[in-house]
Each structure stands twice: as C-alpha cells, then as structure tokens.
GUDODO-627765 format. One record per residue (C-alpha): x, y, z. Coordinates in steps of 0.05 Angstrom, whole numbers, padded with zeros to 5 digits, always signed. Example, Ala and Ser with C-alpha at 12.3 -4.5 7.8 and 13.67 -1.06 7.14 Angstrom:
BEGIN
+00246-00090+00156
+00273-00021+00143
! end
This chain:
BEGIN
-01661+00023+00675
-01648-00050+00689
-01669-00073+00620
-01635-00014+00587
-01568-00033+00616
-01579-00106+00600
-01595-00091+00528
-01534-00046+00521
-01491-00104+00544
-01526-00151+00495
-01513-00103+00438
-01440-00097+00456
-01431-00172+00460
-01464-00182+00392
-01417-00133+00360
-01359-00172+00390
-01391-00236+00367
-01393-00208+00297
-01318-00197+00299
-01309-00268+00325
-01350-00301+00271
-01319-00260+00215
-01250-00279+00239
-01270-00353+00243
-01298-00348+00172
-01230-00324+00148
-01197-00384+00180
-01247-00436+00154
-01203-00464+00099
-01140-00473+00139
-01114-00544+00149
-01109-00569+00220
-01034-00576+00224
-00977-00533+00248
-01000-00478+00200
-01060-00469+00246
-01014-00432+00293
-01005-00375+00244
-00930-00376+00252
-00924-00324+00197
-00937-00272+00250
-00871-00292+00281
-00803-00282+00248
-00790-00325+00186
-00745-00372+00224
-00780-00406+00282
-00734-00438+00333
-00739-00513+00333
-00755-00513+00407
-00816-00469+00396
-00843-00513+00340
-00833-00574+00384
-00872-00542+00441
-00929-00525+00394
-00934-00592+00358
-00931-00633+00422
-00990-00598+00454
-01049-00644+00463
-01098-00594+00492
-01134-00543+00448
-01087-00488+00426
-01100-00413+00436
-01096-00384+00367
-01111-00313+00387
-01116-00274+00451
-01135-00200+00443
-01146-00155+00503
-01173-00085+00494
-01179-00037+00553
-01205+00034+00551
-01200+00077+00613
-01247+00137+00612
-01236+00184+00671
-01209+00127+00715
-01265+00078+00696
-01237+00019+00658
-01274-00024+00607
-01238-00087+00586
-01257-00136+00531
-01221-00203+00524
-01226-00242+00458
-01198-00312+00457
-01199-00365+00401
-01182-00437+00417
-01170-00491+00364
-01179-00566+00373
-01132-00595+00320
-01152-00667+00334
-01207-00707+00303
-01243-00721+00369
-01275-00673+00418
-01229-00646+00472
-01239-00609+00538
-01213-00538+00541
-01212-00488+00598
-01217-00414+00585
-01189-00376+00644
-01170-00305+00656
-01147-00267+00718
-01194-00211+00737
-01172-00154+00783
-01199-00165+00853
-01241-00102+00854
-01269-00110+00783
-01337-00137+00762
-01347-00184+00703
-01402-00153+00660
-01412-00206+00606
-01388-00272+00579
-01404-00304+00511
-01380-00368+00477
-01384-00387+00404
-01373-00462+00394
-01389-00502+00331
-01427-00443+00302
-01472-00436+00363
-01473-00375+00407
-01479-00384+00482
-01497-00318+00517
-01490-00312+00592
-01542-00282+00639
-01532-00252+00708
-01582-00279+00758
-01590-00273+00834
-01548-00324+00871
-01587-00381+00902
-01584-00378+00977
-01569-00452+00983
-01505-00446+00942
-01445-00443+00989
-01395-00388+00979
-01335-00435+00977
-01367-00484+00929
-01345-00477+00857
-01397-00463+00805
-01418-00519+00759
-01396-00522+00688
-01457-00486+00663
-01432-00420+00690
-01368-00380+00691
-01328-00391+00755
-01299-00328+00785
-01264-00357+00846
-01223-00308+00887
-01149-00325+00890
-01106-00279+00932
-01108-00209+00901
-01140-00232+00835
-01201-00270+00814
-01194-00325+00763
-01252-00331+00715
-01259-00402+00688
-01304-00437+00638
-01294-00510+00621
-01321-00531+00553
-01317-00589+00504
-01295-00569+00434
-01314-00614+00375
-01257-00645+00334
-01224-00600+00283
-01264-00541+00308
-01256-00475+00344
-01285-00441+00405
-01289-00366+00415
-01293-00335+00484
-01314-00262+00495
-01306-00234+00566
-01316-00163+00591
-01304-00133+00659
-01305-00063+00689
-01265-00030+00744
-01259+00038+00777
-01185+00051+00786
-01165+00070+00856
-01113+00123+00866
-01056+00100+00911
-00993+00138+00928
-01010+00190+00876
-01019+00141+00818
-01075+00102+00785
-01054+00031+00770
-01083-00015+00718
-01061-00088+00717
-01073-00138+00661
-01055-00210+00674
-01021-00245+00615
-01021-00318+00636
-01051-00360+00579
-01010-00421+00603
-00985-00434+00532
-00953-00397+00474
-01004-00358+00434
-01002-00349+00358
-01032-00279+00360
-01026-00243+00426
-01042-00169+00433
-01057-00121+00489
-01083-00051+00475
-01095+00000+00530
-01124+00069+00516
-01128+00122+00571
-01173+00182+00559
-01184+00236+00611
-01211+00307+00613
-01148+00328+00649
-01078+00322+00622
-01046+00253+00634
-00980+00257+00671
-00928+00213+00705
-00941+00155+00658
-00903+00091+00675
-00909+00023+00642
-00884-00037+00681
-00893-00102+00646
-00888-00175+00664
-00888-00171+00739
-00883-00240+00770
-00885-00237+00846
-00853-00174+00872
-00808-00160+00813
-00824-00113+00756
-00786-00085+00698
-00794-00011+00688
-00802+00018+00619
-00790+00092+00612
-00832+00132+00564
-00775+00145+00515
-00764+00128+00442
-00723+00066+00461
-00783+00024+00483
-00776-00051+00490
-00791-00100+00435
-00866-00109+00420
-00886-00049+00463
-00907+00019+00436
-00927+00079+00478
-00957+00145+00456
-00979+00200+00502
-01012+00264+00479
-01041+00306+00535
-01110+00276+00546
-01101+00210+00507
-01050+00156+00520
-01043+00090+00483
-01001+00029+00501
-00996-00033+00458
-00961-00098+00472
-00960-00152+00418
-00903-00203+00426
-00897-00258+00374
-00887-00331+00393
-00811-00326+00395
-00814-00264+00440
-00864-00300+00486
-00819-00362+00489
-00760-00319+00511
-00801-00295+00570
-00834-00361+00588
-00846-00425+00549
-00904-00442+00595
-00943-00380+00577
-00937-00349+00647
-00917-00280+00621
-00939-00242+00683
-00975-00177+00699
-00974-00118+00652
-00978-00055+00694
-00994+00017+00675
-00989+00073+00725
-01007+00145+00714
-01037+00207+00745
-01075+00268+00718
-01063+00342+00725
-01110+00369+00778
-01127+00438+00802
-01136+00461+00873
-01208+00469+00895
-01272+00429+00895
-01246+00374+00848
-01268+00347+00780
-01343+00338+00767
-01367+00304+00704
-01440+00303+00681
-01472+00258+00629
-01543+00234+00614
-01573+00253+00681
-01516+00226+00725
-01454+00258+00755
-01389+00235+00784
-01345+00277+00830
-01270+00263+00838
-01240+00298+00898
-01164+00293+00912
-01137+00356+00946
-01062+00365+00951
-01009+00408+00985
-01043+00406+01053
-01009+00401+01121
-01004+00330+01147
-01051+00312+01204
-01018+00279+01264
-01036+00206+01275
-01042+00160+01334
-01027+00089+01312
-01024+00022+01348
-00991-00036+01311
-01020-00103+01331
-00975-00159+01305
-00988-00235+01304
-00929-00274+01334
-00962-00343+01336
-00922-00404+01316
-00947-00402+01243
-00909-00336+01234
-00843-00371+01242
-00792-00362+01186
-00801-00316+01126
-00866-00285+01151
-00839-00257+01216
-00773-00238+01183
-00808-00197+01128
-00856-00167+01179
-00798-00143+01222
-00763-00113+01161
-00826-00074+01143
-00836-00049+01215
-00764-00025+01219
-00776+00016+01155
-00843+00042+01179
-00811+00067+01244
-00765+00111+01203
-00825+00143+01169
-00863+00162+01232
-00866+00238+01241
-00847+00276+01305
-00919+00296+01317
-00944+00224+01314
-00957+00178+01374
-00951+00102+01371
-00947+00035+01406
-00937-00039+01391
-00975-00100+01413
-00954-00171+01398
-01001-00230+01407
-01001-00306+01404
-01034-00345+01459
-01020-00285+01503
-01021-00210+01489
-00960-00167+01502
-00958-00091+01501
-00893-00054+01489
-00911+00009+01528
-00970-00008+01574
-01024+00045+01585
-01000+00098+01537
-00979+00119+01467
-00910+00148+01462
-00887+00207+01419
-00838+00196+01362
-00768+00211+01386
-00700+00179+01370
-00703+00144+01438
-00773+00115+01430
-00757+00092+01359
-00694+00058+01384
-00732+00022+01439
-00787+00002+01391
-00736-00030+01345
-00709-00070+01404
-00780-00095+01420
-00792-00115+01348
-00725-00150+01344
-00741-00194+01404
-00807-00219+01377
-00805-00296+01373
-00864-00335+01343
-00897-00387+01387
-00965-00409+01412
-01036-00399+01385
-01075-00340+01357
-01115-00297+01406
-01145-00247+01356
-01201-00223+01403
-01154-00210+01461
-01106-00171+01417
-01161-00127+01387
-01191-00114+01456
-01124-00094+01484
-01107-00048+01426
-01176-00016+01427
-01172-00003+01502
-01102+00025+01495
-01121+00073+01439
-01189+00091+01469
-01158+00110+01536
-01106+00153+01502
-01159+00190+01462
-01201+00204+01524
-01141+00233+01559
-01111+00302+01555
-01050+00284+01513
-01086+00271+01447
-01094+00326+01396
-01165+00349+01377
-01157+00336+01302
-01110+00278+01300
-01125+00213+01261
-01127+00149+01302
-01120+00079+01276
-01102+00007+01291
-01061-00033+01241
-01075-00106+01254
-01034-00163+01221
-01045-00238+01225
-01032-00301+01184
-01084-00346+01217
-01152-00357+01247
-01172-00348+01320
-01152-00408+01361
-01146-00380+01432
-01198-00342+01472
-01260-00322+01434
-01260-00360+01368
-01330-00344+01340
-01326-00290+01286
-01394-00260+01303
-01375-00251+01376
-01306-00222+01358
-01338-00171+01312
-01391-00151+01363
-01339-00142+01417
-01295-00102+01369
-01352-00054+01352
-01366-00043+01425
-01293-00029+01440
-01282+00018+01381
-01346+00058+01387
-01331+00094+01322
-01273+00131+01355
-01219+00105+01308
-01209+00059+01248
-01181-00011+01242
-01139-00031+01182
-01128-00106+01174
-01075-00146+01137
-01076-00220+01124
-01014-00261+01103
-01021-00328+01069
-01077-00376+01054
-01098-00397+01124
-01131-00331+01143
-01204-00317+01157
-01207-00261+01106
-01281-00253+01115
-01270-00237+01189
-01214-00187+01172
-01256-00155+01118
-01317-00146+01163
-01273-00120+01219
-01244-00067+01173
-01309-00048+01139
-01348-00042+01204
-01294+00003+01233
-01280+00051+01174
-01217+00015+01152
-01190-00027+01095
-01167-00099+01088
-01106-00121+01048
-01086-00191+01027
-01014-00213+01021
-01001-00278+00983
-00962-00336+01012
-00905-00325+00963
-00909-00249+00958
-00857-00201+00985
-00893-00186+01051
-00842-00134+01071
-00854-00091+01009
-00929-00100+01011
-00933-00082+01085
-00892-00020+01073
-00934-00001+01013
-00999-00009+01052
-00972+00034+01108
-00950+00087+01058
-01022+00091+01033
-01050+00107+01101
-00989+00137+01135
-01001+00209+01113
-01071+00234+01132
-01088+00302+01104
-01161+00310+01123
-01210+00280+01172
-01286+00282+01178
-01297+00298+01104
-01370+00313+01085
-01391+00328+01013
-01460+00358+01002
-01498+00378+00940
-01562+00418+00929
-01612+00372+00963
-01670+00379+00914
-01623+00372+00854
-01593+00303+00867
-01616+00234+00890
-01587+00165+00903
-01519+00195+00918
-01465+00146+00940
-01424+00153+01004
-01414+00227+01022
-01383+00223+01092
-01311+00199+01098
-01271+00191+01162
-01203+00204+01131
-01169+00226+01067
-01098+00202+01058
-01045+00234+01014
-01043+00205+00944
-01113+00175+00947
-01179+00201+00919
-01251+00207+00941
-01304+00190+00888
-01378+00206+00895
-01432+00194+00843
-01507+00205+00838
-01567+00222+00796
-01594+00290+00778
-01667+00298+00794
-01677+00353+00742
-01633+00354+00679
-01655+00425+00663
-01623+00455+00726
-01568+00503+00706
-01520+00493+00764
-01505+00446+00822
-01482+00475+00888
-01425+00434+00919
-01402+00442+00991
-01342+00405+01020
-01325+00410+01095
-01267+00376+01130
-01216+00383+01186
-01141+00391+01175
-01099+00390+01238
-01126+00449+01278
-01165+00481+01221
-01234+00472+01191
-01235+00472+01115
-01295+00494+01074
-01296+00490+00998
-01357+00515+00962
-01376+00528+00889
-01432+00526+00838
-01418+00478+00781
-01448+00498+00713
-01481+00432+00693
-01493+00446+00619
-01421+00465+00607
-01397+00404+00646
-01443+00359+00605
-01416+00388+00540
-01344+00377+00563
-01359+00306+00587
-01394+00289+00521
-01334+00315+00482
-01290+00274+00527
-01331+00211+00513
-01331+00225+00439
-01255+00228+00440
-01254+00162+00478
-01300+00127+00428
-01258+00152+00370
-01195+00127+00404
-01228+00060+00418
-01253+00050+00347
-01186+00060+00313
-01112+00056+00318
-01101-00019+00327
-01043-00047+00287
-01012-00115+00273
-01039-00184+00289
-01111-00184+00311
-01119-00110+00294
-01187-00120+00262
-01213-00156+00323
-01182-00103+00368
-01218-00049+00329
-01284-00086+00334
-01273-00094+00409
-01260-00020+00413
-01324-00003+00376
-01363-00050+00421
-01333-00019+00484
-01348+00050+00456
-01423+00034+00451
-01428+00022+00526
-01376+00074+00546
-01425+00128+00524
-01460+00117+00591
-01396+00112+00632
-01418+00162+00685
-01481+00122+00699
-01439+00058+00702
-01391+00091+00751
-01453+00106+00794
-01477+00034+00787
-01408+00007+00803
-01400+00050+00866
-01472+00035+00888
-01461-00040+00884
-01395-00034+00922
-01430+00008+00975
-01486-00043+00980
-01437-00100+00990
-01401-00061+01045
-01467-00043+01079
-01486-00117+01078
-01423-00132+01118
-01438-00076+01167
-01511-00098+01178
-01529-00111+01251
-01596-00144+01240
-01621-00196+01190
-01674-00148+01164
-01623-00093+01152
-01578-00144+01117
-01634-00168+01072
-01650-00097+01051
-01578-00085+01031
-01573-00152+00996
-01637-00139+00957
-01613-00070+00935
-01543-00093+00915
-01571-00153+00879
-01620-00112+00838
-01565-00063+00819
-01519-00120+00800
-01571-00149+00753
-01588-00080+00725
-01515-00068+00705
-01501-00142+00690
-01447-00146+00743
-01422-00213+00769
-01416-00200+00844
-01417-00242+00908
-01493-00237+00904
-01502-00260+00832
-01485-00319+00787
-01467-00319+00714
-01512-00372+00683
-01496-00402+00615
-01527-00458+00575
-01480-00518+00577
-01452-00532+00508
-01466-00604+00488
-01425-00643+00437
-01466-00698+00402
-01440-00768+00390
-01419-00753+00318
-01379-00693+00342
-01425-00634+00325
-01457-00587+00374
-01528-00597+00398
-01574-00551+00357
-01602-00486+00384
-01677-00476+00392
-01702-00464+00322
-01744-00408+00293
-01775-00401+00224
-01722-00370+00180
-01725-00352+00106
-01650-00363+00101
-01659-00437+00118
-01624-00438+00185
-01635-00411+00254
-01596-00348+00266
-01547-00338+00324
-01541-00276+00367
-01478-00255+00330
-01491-00199+00281
-01457-00166+00222
-01437-00094+00227
-01452-00047+00168
-01403-00046+00110
-01359+00015+00113
-01341+00023+00039
-01399+00065+00015
-01426+00131+00041
-01497+00116+00017
-01554+00099+00063
-01571+00025+00061
-01642-00003+00066
-01626-00070+00032
-01665-00049-00031
-01685+00018-00057
-01758-00004-00058
-01793-00010+00009
-01817-00079+00027
-01888-00102+00016
-01901-00088+00090
-01898-00013+00078
-01947-00008+00020
-02009-00009+00064
-01982+00034+00122
-02019+00096+00144
-01974+00157+00146
-01967+00161+00221
-01892+00157+00233
-01831+00179+00272
-01768+00177+00230
-01704+00215+00215
-01682+00272+00258
-01735+00255+00286
-01791+00279+00240
-01862+00262+00260
-01919+00255+00210
-01990+00243+00234
-02044+00219+00186
-02116+00242+00199
-02157+00198+00151
-02224+00227+00174
-02200+00297+00159
-02162+00275+00096
-02098+00311+00115
-02031+00300+00148
-01995+00341+00201
-01920+00340+00213
-01874+00366+00267
-01803+00358+00294
-01780+00340+00364
-01713+00369+00385
-01697+00322+00442
-01638+00308+00486
-01591+00249+00470
-01605+00193+00519
-01677+00213+00530
-01730+00159+00523
-01795+00185+00491
-01865+00157+00498
-01889+00146+00426
-01952+00108+00442
-01986+00091+00508
-02048+00047+00514
-02026+00010+00575
-02093+00009+00611
-02134-00016+00552
-02099-00055+00497
-02038-00063+00542
-01991-00035+00488
-01935+00015+00500
-01882+00039+00451
-01819+00077+00474
-01761+00104+00433
-01691+00124+00456
-01654+00182+00425
-01581+00182+00404
-01544+00247+00387
-01500+00270+00330
-01468+00337+00313
-01507+00380+00265
-01483+00389+00193
-01440+00450+00180
-01483+00511+00169
-01545+00480+00201
-01589+00522+00246
-01592+00464+00296
-01541+00452+00351
-01545+00377+00341
-01585+00322+00309
-01622+00265+00344
-01647+00199+00319
-01683+00139+00348
-01630+00086+00364
-01675+00037+00400
-01750+00024+00399
-01786-00020+00449
-01857-00049+00442
-01884-00075+00509
-01948-00114+00515
-01982-00130+00582
-02042-00170+00558
-02056-00228+00561
-01987-00234+00591
-01925-00190+00591
-01879-00193+00531
-01835-00144+00495
-01794-00133+00432
-01733-00087+00431
-01705-00066+00364
-01641-00030+00345
-01607-00027+00277
-01567-00090+00291
-01614-00138+00326
-01683-00154+00353
-01696-00182+00422
-01762-00219+00430
-01783-00239+00500
-01848-00278+00495
-01853-00353+00508
-01777-00355+00504
-01724-00302+00498
-01694-00298+00428
-01642-00252+00398
-01650-00244+00323
-01599-00209+00278
-01625-00157+00229
-01580-00180+00172
-01623-00242+00158
-01697-00251+00143
-01735-00289+00196
-01806-00296+00225
-01822-00315+00296
-01889-00321+00332
-01886-00320+00408
-01961-00323+00419
-01970-00253+00448
-01924-00220+00398
-01899-00239+00329
-01841-00209+00291
-01821-00211+00218
-01751-00187+00199
-01736-00168+00127
-01660-00170+00123
-01628-00101+00130
-01695-00069+00113
-01749-00070+00166
-01780-00105+00225
-01855-00116+00230
-01884-00125+00300
-01955-00153+00306
-01997-00154+00369
-02057-00200+00364
-02090-00191+00296
-02108-00117+00297
-02045-00079+00318
-01981-00076+00278
-01920-00031+00273
-01864-00028+00222
-01795-00007+00243
-01748+00014+00186
-01674-00001+00193
-01628+00055+00169
-01555+00036+00161
-01498+00080+00135
-01440+00045+00103
-01392+00103+00114
-01429+00153+00157
-01414+00227+00159
-01401+00257+00228
-01474+00279+00232
-01503+00211+00213
-01520+00153+00258
-01551+00085+00244
-01622+00093+00267
-01695+00070+00264
-01760+00095+00235
-01826+00079+00269
-01890+00070+00227
-01959+00051+00252
-01987-00003+00206
-02053-00024+00238
-02082+00014+00297
-02152-00018+00300
-02136-00054+00366
-02114+00010+00401
-02166+00045+00444
-02193+00116+00439
-02155+00130+00503
-02088+00118+00470
-02036+00173+00481
-01963+00189+00469
-01929+00233+00418
-01964+00194+00362
-02019+00157+00398
-02057+00219+00420
-02077+00235+00348
-02102+00166+00324
-02176+00181+00333
-02176+00256+00328
-02206+00300+00275
-02174+00366+00255
-02188+00424+00210
-02149+00478+00175
-02171+00550+00178
-02145+00613+00144
-02135+00674+00187
-02141+00741+00151
-02088+00795+00154
-02093+00843+00213
-02055+00907+00215
-01981+00887+00214
-01997+00811+00215
-01997+00775+00149
-02051+00723+00131
-02036+00656+00164
-02061+00585+00170
-02079+00550+00235
-02095+00478+00251
-02156+00467+00296
-02142+00407+00342
-02173+00391+00410
-02200+00461+00415
-02132+00493+00403
-02108+00535+00345
-02038+00516+00322
-02001+00559+00270
-01979+00515+00212
-01946+00521+00144
-01949+00472+00086
-01889+00427+00073
-01871+00361+00040
-01838+00304+00078
-01800+00245+00049
-01816+00179+00082
-01800+00105+00073
-01725+00118+00066
-01738+00174+00016
-01778+00131-00033
-01844+00167-00021
-01865+00237-00001
-01925+00264+00035
-01954+00335+00037
-01967+00358+00108
-01983+00418+00151
-01920+00432+00193
-01925+00456+00266
-01864+00494+00290
-01832+00504+00358
-01825+00431+00380
-01899+00419+00366
-01920+00471+00418
-01996+00473+00426
-02003+00415+00378
-01986+00361+00428
-02017+00357+00497
-01971+00388+00548
-01898+00398+00530
-01837+00357+00510
-01816+00339+00582
-01884+00305+00593
-01864+00251+00542
-01796+00236+00571
-01797+00171+00611
-01744+00141+00657
-01726+00078+00617
-01742+00037+00556
-01791-00009+00593
-01831+00045+00628
-01906+00029+00622
-01943+00075+00669
-02016+00095+00668
-02034+00148+00616
-02006+00215+00632
-02064+00252+00600
-02139+00248+00596
-02158+00248+00523
-02234+00254+00529
-02229+00329+00539
-02189+00383+00504
-02164+00410+00570
-02094+00384+00587
-02077+00361+00657
-02035+00308+00690
-02057+00252+00735
-01997+00259+00781
-01929+00228+00781
-01926+00168+00734
-01907+00102+00767
-01863+00048+00737
-01896-00017+00722
! end
C-alpha cells in the first residue's frame, strides 16, 4: 500500500509536469522584455502605473499562478502551478511560497528549472532536527504561521530562464456552524500575468447554502451572492451535486485590489442536503467513510467555566475584545445552563466561589459586572487557574445539582506562557489530567505570538477538547464568539459508532465525548471482505435525558456503485470546463487530480489515521507508547506522501553552474541523445485510433512465447511441449491487484498487475471492462529491486531510483534489473540473462467511454524461472496438457475437455489477436473465469498491494490444490 500510494503521487506529478513543460515550450521564443508578462490577457490599455510596477521589478516575475481544487465529498485535493521568469542575464534568487490551510497536508512538490525536474520525497524526520528550526534549502519549508502554514522553497533561477513549481495538498473539510469552509490564500506578493483559481465541489448529496466570500484580509470579507450579477472575474455555477467557482482577475483588476499582490483569502462555504438517520456512508476499493451529522435534536444542557487570563500582557486591545466577546456569549447562554467565571494573573480569582450558577437575568447581570471590572496586571499562573477551574467544575458534577446528561467543559483563554507557580509544561499537563479525570473537556484559546501553543494543544487533546489560535492582529472578539458558537450548542454526548466486528478493520476514532450542533463526525476504515453484501452500523448516544440508538444494514455493493458514479462525475468535472488564461494548464491539473481522486475514500482513511496518530502521540503517557504512535503515524505519512510534523520533504538542491546553466542530472543511456526527465507527455487526443507507435510490433516481440495477459484482460498460455495454446478471461474488480507470476522463493521474481475499470460497450454481455493499468516486477535476489510500469512512465529502483518517460526510447541497466523502453510501444524488462518480460503500451488518442490506456504483459524468456513458479500465468510454464473429445451422452452433445493437472476443463476453440492486433493465435478457451483451469479461484490471486511478494500460495508438485495459510507481506 505504501508504494502504491507513492507511485500514484508520482504519476500525478508527472502529468502536471507534462503540462508545465508543454507550456514552457510554447513560451520558448518570447523575448525577455515587458512582453514576457503576457499583458494581452489584460485589457488593451494598461495603466501606466501597472507597467511601471512590472518593469521596475528586479526579482523573478510570476508569469502564471494556476490553482485547481476539487472537493469530493468534503475531501479537498488542491494543485498549485506556478511559473517564474528571470528576465535578467544573470542568475537570481527566487522564493516560491504558498499559504497552506493549517489542517492540510502537503502531498507533493516538484520543480522544473533549466529543463531539469526536481521531484520531492517524503522521509521520516530526523530526531536531531529541532521543531523550531527552519528546513534547509534542499527541502520545502512548511513553517506554521498563526492559522496557516507557509510552504517555502528558495531556488536560484539561471538568467533568462524560467522555473516551474508544482505543489499539491489535501484537506478534509471540517463542518462548523452548519457549513463547510474552504479557504485559498491568494498572496503572490506581486502582480501576476495569468492568475486563475478554479474550485469544483462534487458531492453525492445536493449542494446547498453556497456562499462565496473573496479576498478576506483580517476579519473583513466581502460577500458575493449566488446571483447573475457576480463580481468581475468571478463565475459561479451550481447544479445540484456539482458546483464550480472560478476567479481569474487580470493584472489591472489585481492592481485595483492590491499593487503588492496581497489579494487575500478566497473563501467558499457550503453545506449538503442530509437525511435523518445513520448518516452518509461511502464505499470504494475496500475502504469506507461514514459522515454522521444529525440535526433537529433537543439541546443538551451545559456546565461551563470560563477561565480568563488577566495578566499585564492582556492590557489594551486584547482585554477589550475579550470582554466584548464575553458580553455577547452571556446573552447566548440558555436557561438550563450553569456557568461561572475565573480570572487569573499572578493570583486566581473566582466570581462565584464553590458553585456554578444557573442562567437568570440576575446572574447574567452580575457576571457582566465581574467582567467589566477585570483589570490586567501581574504574571501568568496557568497551573493555578486550571486547578481552580477543575476543582470548581468537578465538585459541582459530584453534587446533587448537576444533571445526569449535561455536557461539562472549561473554556480557557491566555495570551502568554506560565510565569507564576508551576511553569514546567510536563508538570502542568500531569496535574491537569489528575484534576480532570476524564469528567469534562477543556477547550483552549491562545491569543497572539507569545503563547505556548504546544502546551495548549496538548492540554486540549488530552482532555477531549480543541485548541484555537487567534492572531495578534485578528479580531479576537469575533473569533472568540465564533469559537464559542461552535461548542455552545451540544446535541449529543457519549457517542459510540460500531460496525460489524468481523467485517471491518483499522477503523479510526469511534468514541466521541460530544457532538455539537453544526459540526460533523467522520469515521473511516477498511473492509476485511469486499464480497460482504452489507455492513451493520450501530450508533448509540445520549441526548439530555434520553438514550438514542440508530441501527441499520448498509448495502455495500449499492453504496460502492453510487460512490464510483460520484467519483466518475468528479473526474469528468476536473478534466474539463476551464476557460480563459491558463485553461490548458488548469485542465491538465484537473486530469492529474482526477487520477488520484479515484482512491479518495482510502485517502480520507489515511488522512484521518495520520491525524489520529498525531493526537495519540500528544496524549501518550510513556515513552514507549509515544514511540509506537510516532512509528505508526510516520509510516502512514510516508505511505500517503504526507508532509506532517513527523516527516520532511526532501528535494535535491538545484545548482546553477558558473556559466549560468543548471548542473546536469544523472545520465542514462538514451537513444534520443539526452537523458529524459520525469516529466511526461500525455496521449494526443485528436484521433480515436489505438496508438502503439508503429503498426508493426518491435523486434522484441518477434521471439516471444505466447504466454500473455493483455486487453480486457485476456490471458493466453503457450504449452510448447503439448504444441497448443489455452486462453481464458479474468473478470476482476477495478482496483484489485492480481498475482501474475510468483517465484519469490527460488528465482526471487514476482510480477503483479493492477486492474482499472471502464464501462462495458453498449450491448455487451459484461457489466464492465477491466484492464491492467500498472504492472510491477519485483526481484529479491541478489538484492531487492523493482520496476513499475504504467502507460506513461517506468520507475526503476535498482542502484539508483530513476523515472523514465514512455514517450522516448531509452535503455538502463541497474545491475539486478535492466529496462529497454521503445518509445510509445513497449518496455522490455530483463532479470539476469535468462528471464525477460515485454510490456506493451496501449494508448488511445481519443478514447471511447469503455476504453482506457492500459498495458499488455508478455513472457519473453522464462528459462530462469523455477518449476515451482505460480500465479495466473506462472503456474502453467512447465505443465503439459492434452485435449480429449467426450462423446455425446443422452441429452449432452459431444464436447472437448482440456486435461491439466489431473483436472478436466471444458474448452472450445477460439482465435485471439495479440501484439496490438498484429498477430493472432488459435487457442482452446476455458470459460467461467478459468474455473478448474487455474488452481483455486480468482480470490486466491488477489494480493493486498503492488509490491506484495509472499511465499507461494500453492504447491505445484501435486495436482491437488491447497493453501499454505495466510500469505505474509515481504
């Protein structure tokens, strides 16, 4: 799974790299003067001030900034494409920077400078690297800044040259106050020739309450209604399940907003239509995600203690805005609630000692008086304040006045670090846990830049709460009120979500202390058996004085069909529809995102699992427990290529030589005369014919034995000793990985192939078609190496790791493995001197709906494979078979059977076209998914991931089929 996810990301980045290089090629002949800024995308008359700003710039200019986001069922994929131009004759430093949402993970970063491609790699973070130390220039720097992370990469661009930056990140949108909110930061720090933002929202449920608020700087935001009179450069379309927003201001429009390029945050808010009941469950490729957001429930009473910092540093705007927020919050307390206030500086002061008071006009009036009299002074006794508040709330809960199903919480606010009393974070956290004893939750708020946010985060995480940051210049009053609104209306407590135990595994958090109005609970997991028809879901919770039980059986197959249709709609939306400047790049970004979005449910699971691991790390009480959580979260981060607090994004440092060119890349033997980069060309889309470079197969195919897996997929097995061929079809599931050949224990060779699905042609007897989209050859002797092939590129991991495009001919020998690519035709893989495979590349220029670019697998030389070889093809390499005629019997007509391994398999004679249709072979065809022909059944050949190399599943020295037990990953 780890390598599968990594390769998916590599493929996506290469598709984006293709768009980048094609766009650069179009700009090759442009002169490095003011025309480089593509002012023709702006109105014919450019204001003199704008031209002056552009021509006076000394740093590299951003020619294009295209941002493409696709949100599939609340999970957002964002791709950022940026082109910088150095107009000057000497090399110049440039900084690519982009603001990333605080709860998002960067999933890839690629640079193209001077024709060289620099591909990032996620690696475990070295323990010696300090958290507050910025990364060196060889890696992207994702330093947290207030509520956003700023991703930075400093590079040196050769004179009169361009640099391309490709960044992707992923984010699960949180539902707050009944809305999902997506924020895109538009702060390029200069005017941009071609600027475009494209956001597509696709959901299984109808999209409702759409709002677009653009260019928020600080607390202000301009609201755009979804009406025909939309602002300049913004277009909005909303059709039930698909919504599209585009924003593409030209230079003049940007300059009217800000000549410095600080445009602001572009916000999109929306919700979806939801039904009462168990929630929305989506299933895809062996994973599920469950969205649970009940509504129209009675509000649960709450017991709340506000603990407010009144130290000297709160003087001025901070205390004034805090008081304003508290006055507003007091108005929103409900009659059934109970509350109290604690202020702290060097000393701790309780408004109503020893009790929580009910909400009445009198208590609210007295509380306002207490708040009004707060005067900042002294130090910061965080531990004393927390201990006092915990004791106050704990005593109230143990008394007779508290309700049995109320929700209890402390809201703690500070702008500093502990300076009085206990000042060690570890001791404060330990004392807080002992005082809380899991009886209530602590929600923490930090204001400004001098806050120990790690302490506040751990305090909240360890005590079932949340932490919120408020920037030094932000509107603290509005943000405090907004945070309270999120947690001020509890609807459920003690929520537990259970699924059929033997049907699921690796399920994320299922027990939740509280559910607040307008929020959402999200759970994801893996299905242990994809063939199970239904999944039993049970939700239990408490609401005020009632116990709530929701229970249902979810039909998995129907849910998977619906989710797949949903993803198909999303990929279609991503691949098209872009208009105006940068539209071609935007479409390519959409296609690239679509390739990875096909596994969005699994990526939601990976995202949630990493987040849960990071939280568990903070809650760990022992070093061993912490190490276990760190190890698990790190492995998942690397598997899904996420840049997290436990990983680094490592990138080769671009080097400009003395004469101004880039240092060369490591070279490989290439028939085109130059080493190829990881960027790749996508198939031409002007012709509907199938491409294989030439109509004649390459010389590599002339000596192949007819043992193949190609097409839909069609298998042909050559039995040279018996002088006949046998063929069969495998009707697999999209996303399944099939074991084609397994000789792991002997020659050390394993071949796996992944299936991709397509709808069946009209009138076909099949429900769908499947093809091989990826084939992996793994070798374990004399040392481990592998080759992964898809229609666009080859990844060779031997002595070094190389990524080779399929559009150019090239030969590489890594010692253990060698590969020969014939451009747009085939890839030959050689292991030692006596094993070889040929993989045909099938490209469609203008594919029909039922066609997919795919691969064909042919065994060239099998002498080095042992007699113990197995797999869908490997099990037949050294077998002898015979054909027998069965006479007619009563109502049964005469028939033909194939004798193989002591079994009799009904067959009929057919002809198969191979080598891209240029040759045909007569064969005996076995029906019913090769039943009785292959050992075992289809499910026995499905493996967990592309790099699975277990021990052989079958003994081949006897005709009797049996398994050796559960296969183990290598």
